[in-house]
N, C-alpha and C positions, 0 to 999 in steps of 0.2 A: 152576285158578287163573286169575283174570282178569288180563289184561295191563294194564300201566300206560299211561294215555293219553299220547300224545306230548308234550302241553304240560307234563305233570308229569315225564316222563322226561328232558326236555332243559332244564327250568327250573333256575336257580341256587338253591341252598338259601337260605332267608331269613336275614337277619342275626340274630344272637342279640339277644334283647330287652334284656338287661343285659350289662355287661362280663363276658365269659366268662373262665374260668380258662385258664391256658396250655394245658392238655391239651384243654379243650373248644374253644379257638380252633384248635388243630392239627387236630382232627377236622373242624371246620367248614371250614377252609381246604382240607383234602383233598377234601371233598365239592364245594367250588367248583371245584377243579382238575379233578376227574373229570367234572363237568358241562360244563366248557369243552371238555375233550377229546372228550366225546360229541358236542357241538355241532360241533366241527371235523370229525369223521368224517362226521357227517350232512351238513354243508355241502359237504364234498368229494364225497360221493356225488351230491348234488343237482347240483353244478357239472359233474361227469363226465357225468351224464345229459343235462344241457342241452347240453354240448359235443357229445355224440353226436347229439342231436336236431338240432343246427345243422350240424355239420361231418362227421358220420359218413356211412357209405356210403349210408344211406337218409335223410339229414338234409335240413333245409330249404334249406341252401345249394345242395346238389346239385339238389334239385327245382326251385328257382327258376332256377338257372343253366341246367339242361337245358330247362326250360319256356320260357325266353326265347331259346333257340337256334334257328337255322335253317340250311338248306343253301344253298350258293352253287354253281351256280345253284339257283334254287328249284324249277324244274320238272325233276325228275330221274327220273321214272318213265315207262316205256313198256310197254304190254301188247300182246302179239301172239298170233296164232293159231299154235300149235306142233303142229298135227296133231290129235290126239285131245283135246287140252286147250289151255289158254292158258298163256303164260309172262309173267313180269313181269321187266323189266330195270331195275335201279337203276344209274344212271350214277355213276361216280366223282365225288366232289364234296368241297367244303370245308365243314366244320361250324363256324359262327361262334357264339360264346357272348357273352352280354351284356357280359362284362368285356373284350371285344375279342380274346380268344384264339381261334385258329383251328387246327383239325386236319384233315388230309387223311383221307378215308374212301374205301376201295376200293369199287368197284362190284361187282355180281354179277347173275346170272340165276337166278331161282327159278321152278320149273315145277309143273305139275299142277293148274292152277286151272280153275274152271268158266268157261264163256263168258258174256258179258253180265252180269257180276257186279261190283259195286263192292267194292274191297278197300282197306283201310288198311295201309300198309307202315311197319314200324318195325324198330329194333334196340335192344338193351340194351347200355349201355356206361357203368357207374357211374363209372369212372375217367376218362371223357371223353378217351380216348387215340386214338380213331379207328382207322385202319388197316383190317385185315381184320376185319369184323364179320359176325355172322350175322343176315341179314335174315329177317323173318317177315311174311307177308301174311295178313290176317284179314278175314273179312266182318263181324266184330264191330268196327265203326269206333271205338267207345269204347275198346276194348282197345289200339288203336294209338296213342292219345293219350299225351302226355308225363305227364299226371297219373295214368295207370293204374298205373304201377309205378316205383319209384325207378330213375333212370338210363335210362328209356325215351326213345328219340329218335324222334320222329315224322318220317317222310319224306314223308307226304302220302297222297293217295288216287288211285286210277286204276280206271277201269271197263274190264274186259277186253272185247275185241271179240266180236261175234257170230261163230259158227262160219263160217269162210271170209272174214270181213271183214278190212279193213286194220287196222294198228296204231292204238292210242290212246295219249294222253299224259296225265300228271298230275303232281302234286307238291303243294307247300304254299308259301304266301307266308311271308315272315318274320313271326315272332310280333309282333303288335301294330303292324304296319307300315302297315295300311290299304291295302296292295297289293291290287289287283283282278286276278285271274288272267284269262287269255284265255278265249275261248269254249270251246276244246277241253279246258280243265282242269276237273277236278272236285275241289273243295277243301272240307274240313270247316271251318266257321267257328265 
């Protein structure tokens, strides 16, 4: 059985061509009422989907808010020789969002990285609560970007030192700020 096209399923029934009898009018009116109810349900589901797309955990509002956020201070990354591998230290900082809200984010040290390698550092926090977050460093710099996943907070990039070399620093300027990082910083633009 073929399904009814949406334009027919949600259309109001046509007015009777001539003045209907009372019983024919009641049937027509019931069809109008049912069509209106179907349209209300359909519109409600469309509005719910739009609401989720805008305000939901993976919605546009979260993406644009997180995408326009930055850390204070901006240069929060330090990479160091930790013996057999390199470590990356993320300093405690404040995350500022475009709406002016700020949350404190705890720092951490993550270990086990290759020497002389550029890493992007991020954490995921869809609710934008800050506090104790789980940092990740990846050599896939695109993966660290805000736009890669909903709630992804980009902390910047840092290149680990060569084996036996001194520490290096990195981070990220505020989004859209036009800020130019110092010579020792490695930043994705």
